[in-house]
C-alpha positions, 0 to 999 in steps of 0.5 A: 500500499502506498505510504501516506504523507505525514508530517510533524513540526514546531515551527508555527511560520511554516504551516501554511508553507506548500508543504501542507497543501491538501493536508490537515494540520492538528496544532496544540499552543504549549505556551505564548500566543498567536494569531492568523487570519483565516477566511477573512477573519483573524483568530487569536489563540493562547497557550492550551488551545488546540487548533484543527486547520483543515486548509492551512495553505489559506492562512494569512498574516501569521503572528506569534509572541516571542515565547510561543511554542507549538507542536503539530501533526499533519496528515493528507485530508484523504488519509484522515477521511479514510480512518473515519467511520460512517457515523463519525462526528466529523462532518458536523465538526468539520463545519464547525471548525471551518468557521473557527478552527481553535478548541479551547481545551480543558487542561485534561484535553490538552494533555490527552491531545499532546500525548496523541500527537507525541504518540504519532511522532514516535511511531512515525520514526519506525517506518523502516522497521515495523512490518505493519507501519502504515496500519499501526499509523491508522490506529494511532490517527484514529484514536486522535481524532476520536479524542477530537470527537470527545472534546466538541461532543462533551461541550456540544458547542455545535452551532445550532443556527437557522439561517437558510444557508446553514439549513441547507447544509444540514439538511443535506448532511442528513440525507447523506448520513441516511445512506442516500449516497449508496445508490445517488451521488449527484448534485442535481439529485440533492438539489432536487430533494432540498427544492434548490437549484444545483448551483445555489446547493453548491455555492452555499456548500463551498461557502459554509464548509470549505469543501464541495458537495461532491466531497461531502457525498464522497465522505459518506459514500467511502464507508458504504463502499468498504463495507460492500468490499469487505464482504467476499461474498459479493462479486464487484458486479453485484457491488456496482448493481447495488450502488446503482452504477451504470457499468463495471468500469465506471464503478471501478474508476470511482473506486479509483478516486475515493480509494486510489486503488482499483476495487481489486487491488484494495480486495487483494491488499485486505488479504494476508501476505505470503509469509505473514501469519 
């Protein structure tokens, strides 16, 4: 399996460098304070705050106090999405973090998060010695994300906005969470259900979340696709039919887009390798 781009750093001023394009950055402020501009808004953070930067290359005007110390871990967004379960808290939380990427953590939460990313850093060093390093990194990154979910859920700080744009996004997410994307994956289909035009839906979702409608559809379809492929009693043709693909070749192209590999190669990767117990 292809190795995932994983990065670890303590340099706040490099967080918006091209190295982090396509990544999500998970940062903690250890001391001092700093600020940055994101989506036209200025955000300030201080010791104990956790920052989840889903689009770090869009950060501008980075500023830091002389005593600022941070640690952060970054991985490709695609890799992180692949670790999420179908009923994950990530989608709703992701909308909130796009609006405000700073979590004011308790001392216990900050300590737990710091422990998580330091463990990730430690295990990253084992790439050349651990025979199951990719699977190991999947696990430790999942642990970090579940801890972040718990910080959100315990305080229940997702805003219950009633404006039209937020309502449309939440209704879209509700439809996807209900499993509609198993057979329906077009923007036009969801726009029709929500009684808006595809153009309005696309613009609204992009402005509210920073992601496209297609990206949301793919996120919810991914675990469904994996569940089907993990069932070796089903042929690829049966899966393509169940997911309403017009042809097996179209299904294969879609798998390549979501998984980065063909459905056959993905199934092969699930099998024990020769020489491994």
